C-alpha positions as CSV (number, residue, x, y, z in Angstrom):
1,X,48.6,257.4,127.8
2,X,48.3,257.2,131.6
3,X,49.6,259.8,134.0
4,X,52.3,257.5,135.2
5,X,53.4,256.8,131.6
6,X,53.4,260.5,130.7
7,X,55.4,261.4,133.8
8,X,58.0,258.5,132.9
9,X,58.3,260.2,129.6
10,X,58.9,263.5,131.2
11,X,61.5,261.8,133.5
12,X,63.3,260.3,130.5
13,X,63.5,263.7,129.0
14,X,65.2,265.3,131.9
15,X,62.3,267.0,133.6
16,X,63.7,267.7,137.2
17,X,60.2,267.8,138.7
18,X,59.0,264.5,137.1
19,X,60.3,262.4,140.0
20,X,58.3,264.6,142.5
21,X,55.2,264.1,140.4
22,X,55.8,260.4,140.0
23,X,56.3,259.3,143.6
24,X,52.8,260.0,144.9
25,X,51.2,258.2,142.0
26,X,53.2,255.0,142.5
27,X,54.2,255.0,146.2
28,X,51.2,253.1,147.5
29,X,51.6,250.3,144.8
30,X,55.4,250.1,145.5
31,X,54.7,250.0,149.2
32,X,52.1,247.1,148.7
33,X,54.7,245.2,146.7
34,X,57.3,245.7,149.3
35,X,55.1,244.7,152.2
36,X,54.1,241.4,150.4
37,X,57.8,240.7,149.9
38,X,58.8,241.5,153.4
39,X,56.0,239.4,154.8
40,X,57.8,236.3,153.4
41,X,61.0,237.2,155.3
42,X,61.6,235.7,158.9
43,X,60.4,237.5,162.0
44,X,63.1,239.9,163.3
45,X,63.9,241.3,160.0
46,X,65.4,244.7,160.4
47,X,64.5,246.0,156.9
48,X,61.1,247.5,156.8
49,X,58.9,247.7,153.7
50,X,59.1,251.5,153.8
51,X,62.8,251.4,153.7
52,X,62.7,248.8,150.9
53,X,60.5,251.2,148.9
54,X,62.7,254.2,149.4
55,X,66.0,252.2,148.6
56,X,64.3,250.9,145.4
57,X,63.1,254.4,144.5
58,X,66.5,255.9,145.0
59,X,68.0,253.2,142.6
60,X,65.2,253.9,140.0
61,X,65.4,257.6,139.9
62,X,69.2,257.8,140.2
63,X,69.9,255.3,137.4
64,X,71.8,256.7,134.5
65,X,70.5,256.2,131.0
66,X,67.3,254.5,132.4
67,X,64.2,254.8,130.3
68,X,60.8,253.2,131.0
69,X,58.5,252.4,128.2
70,X,55.5,252.3,130.3
71,X,54.0,251.7,133.7
72,X,54.6,247.9,133.5
73,X,58.1,248.4,132.6
74,X,58.6,250.8,135.5
75,X,57.2,248.3,138.0
76,X,59.3,245.5,136.5
77,X,62.4,247.7,137.1
78,X,61.1,248.3,140.7
79,X,60.7,244.6,141.3
80,X,64.3,244.0,140.0
81,X,65.6,246.9,142.3
82,X,63.8,245.3,145.4
83,X,65.1,241.8,144.5
84,X,68.8,243.3,144.2
85,X,68.4,245.1,147.5
86,X,67.4,241.8,149.3
87,X,70.1,239.9,147.6
88,X,72.7,242.6,148.5
89,X,71.5,242.4,152.2
90,X,71.7,238.5,152.2
91,X,75.3,238.7,150.8
92,X,76.3,241.3,153.1
93,X,75.2,239.2,156.1
94,X,77.2,236.3,154.8
95,X,80.4,238.3,154.5
96,X,83.1,237.5,156.9
97,X,83.4,241.1,158.1
98,X,79.7,241.2,159.1
99,X,79.8,237.9,161.0
100,X,79.7,235.6,158.1
101,X,78.4,232.2,159.2
102,X,78.5,233.3,163.0
103,X,75.3,233.7,164.8
104,X,74.4,236.0,167.8
105,X,72.8,234.1,170.6
106,X,70.9,235.5,173.5
107,X,71.6,233.3,176.4
108,X,68.0,233.7,177.6
109,X,66.4,232.6,174.4
110,X,68.7,230.0,172.7
111,X,66.6,228.3,169.9
112,X,66.8,227.5,166.2
113,X,65.3,230.8,165.0
114,X,68.9,232.0,163.9
115,X,69.5,228.8,162.0
116,X,66.3,229.2,160.1
117,X,67.2,232.8,159.1
118,X,70.5,231.6,157.8
119,X,68.8,228.9,155.8
120,X,66.5,231.5,154.3
121,X,69.4,233.8,153.3
122,X,71.1,230.7,151.7
123,X,67.9,229.9,149.9
124,X,67.6,233.5,148.7
125,X,71.1,233.5,147.2
126,X,70.4,230.1,145.7
127,X,67.2,231.2,144.0
128,X,69.0,234.5,142.9
129,X,71.8,232.6,141.3
130,X,69.6,230.1,139.6
131,X,67.3,233.0,138.4
132,X,70.3,234.7,136.8
133,X,71.0,231.5,134.8
134,X,67.4,231.2,133.7
135,X,67.5,234.9,132.6
136,X,70.3,234.0,130.3
137,X,68.1,231.4,128.7
138,X,64.7,233.0,129.0
139,X,64.2,236.5,130.0
140,X,60.4,236.4,130.2
141,X,60.2,233.4,132.3
142,X,62.8,234.9,134.6
143,X,60.9,238.2,134.7
144,X,57.8,236.2,135.7
145,X,59.6,234.5,138.6
146,X,60.8,237.9,139.9
147,X,57.3,239.3,139.7
148,X,55.8,236.3,141.5
149,X,58.5,235.3,144.0
150,X,60.0,238.7,144.8
151,X,57.2,241.0,144.4
152,X,54.4,238.7,145.2
153,X,52.1,239.4,142.2
154,X,49.4,236.9,141.2
155,X,49.6,235.1,137.9
156,X,47.0,237.4,136.6
157,X,48.8,240.5,137.6
158,X,52.2,239.2,136.4
159,X,50.6,238.2,133.1
160,X,49.3,241.7,132.7
161,X,52.7,243.4,133.4
162,X,54.5,241.0,131.1
163,X,51.8,241.4,128.4
164,X,51.1,237.7,128.0
165,X,47.9,235.7,128.5
166,X,47.1,234.2,131.9
167,X,47.4,230.6,130.5
168,X,50.8,231.4,129.0
169,X,51.8,232.9,132.3
170,X,50.6,229.6,134.2
171,X,52.7,227.5,131.7
172,X,55.7,229.7,132.1
173,X,55.4,229.7,135.8
174,X,55.2,225.8,136.0
175,X,58.3,225.5,133.7
176,X,60.2,228.2,135.6
177,X,59.6,226.7,139.0
178,X,60.6,223.2,137.8
179,X,63.7,224.5,136.1
180,X,64.7,226.5,139.0
181,X,64.2,223.6,141.5
182,X,66.3,221.4,139.3
183,X,69.1,224.1,139.0
184,X,69.1,224.7,142.7
185,X,69.3,220.8,143.4
186,X,72.2,220.4,141.0
187,X,74.1,223.4,142.4
188,X,73.6,221.9,146.0
189,X,75.5,218.8,145.1
């Protein structure tokens, strides 16, 4: 049993100091995952990887009735928390009270960067909705997509987290990408 798994067990059993012990062990890996995900965002993004890690951490340790079976399960939950944070931000930006479809323009620098950002938010929401549909049909393939798309893991790393072989992960990835593409295309019509 690794230190992380042992501390996760302690956390599940109500040890109040377990979260303090866990954070230093997983922080750098969570930060690496968040940095990779944020690198895919458009320039000018106000959310920093550190803030994404901290928000995800708070969601993880404050979740009621949350238990983690092992390190892989914990990082899967962290990936899901990061995905939800980014989805919530995209939805909030689309909300009418936050400017909805309106775009701020600097008279000195009028260009199409703002339009590209809105397209990226729309794409993120479309992927999230399609991913929820895929999860209803096949949770493992949906989890693979989350680990690859939202966290930035390689096929090898995602296969290890999911406990499947690398060739199986490659097949699942090919299937999931094709399925999501078709679903997004159908919903755009």
